[in-house]
C-alpha positions, -999 to 999 in steps of 0.1 A, spaced: 0 0 0 29 24 7 41 20 -28 7 29 -43 4 59 -19 39 71 -30 29 67 -66 -3 87 -63 12 113 -39 -11 107 -9 -25 80 12 -51 59 -6 -85 75 1 -114 50 1 -151 58 3 -172 31 20 -209 32 19 -241 12 17 -265 21 -11 -302 12 -9 -324 5 21 -302 -21 38 -295 -11 73 -270 -38 83 -237 -20 86 -214 -44 104 -195 -56 73 -189 -21 58 -178 -8 92 -153 -37 95 -139 -29 60 -136 8 69 -118 0 102 -94 -25 85 -86 0 57 -79 27 83 -57 2 102 -35 -5 72 -30 32 66 -58 43 42 -77 74 46 -113 63 50 -145 83 42 -173 62 58 -207 74 45 -229 51 65 -262 34 55 -292 39 33 -274 61 8 -286 69 -27 -263 64 -57 -263 102 -61 -251 107 -25 -223 82 -31 -212 98 -63 -214 133 -49 -193 122 -19 -167 106 -41 -164 138 -61 -162 160 -30 -137 138 -11 -116 131 -42 -114 94 -34 -92 68 -51 -116 38 -47 -153 33 -38 -164 4 -17 -200 -6 -16 -217 -30 8 -250 -44 -3 -270 -71 15 -305 -62 2 -303 -80 -31 -304 -48 -51 -268 -50 -63 -277 -54 -100 -295 -20 -99 -274 -1 -74 -238 -9 -85 -243 0 -122 -261 32 -112 -232 43 -89 -207 35 -117 -228 55 -142 -230 85 -119 -193 84 -112 -185 83 -149 -210 111 -155 -190 132 -129 -157 123 -146 -146 101 -117 -127 71 -129 -119 50 -98 -123 13 -90 -157 4 -75 -156 -27 -53 -189 -43 -42 -194 -68 -15 -221 -83 6 -246 -109 -5 -238 -112 -42 -245 -145 -59 -215 -159 -79 -235 -156 -112 -241 -119 -105 -205 -113 -95 -193 -125 -130 -215 -99 -148 -198 -68 -161 
């Protein structure tokens, strides 16, 4: 991680949030804490966020990666919408999604 931080000129900045109506935050909070523990700068947005709120926060916070936690089953709608909004804002960062995502859905692009 230090090598990447040196290359980009700052500590890796990650946005962690939960889009949709799912209120179970334990997994996303654990990811946020672990990322912080290894030296990343973490922007934890919390639960029940809209894709628009996530994209706006990514823009305002100038993040290097967006992490989404989805347990509600709405990943096929929410993840592409977040990606679309990020691209619309000119934000080209990796988006990582986790939670309850069936293997056949994980293989979709």
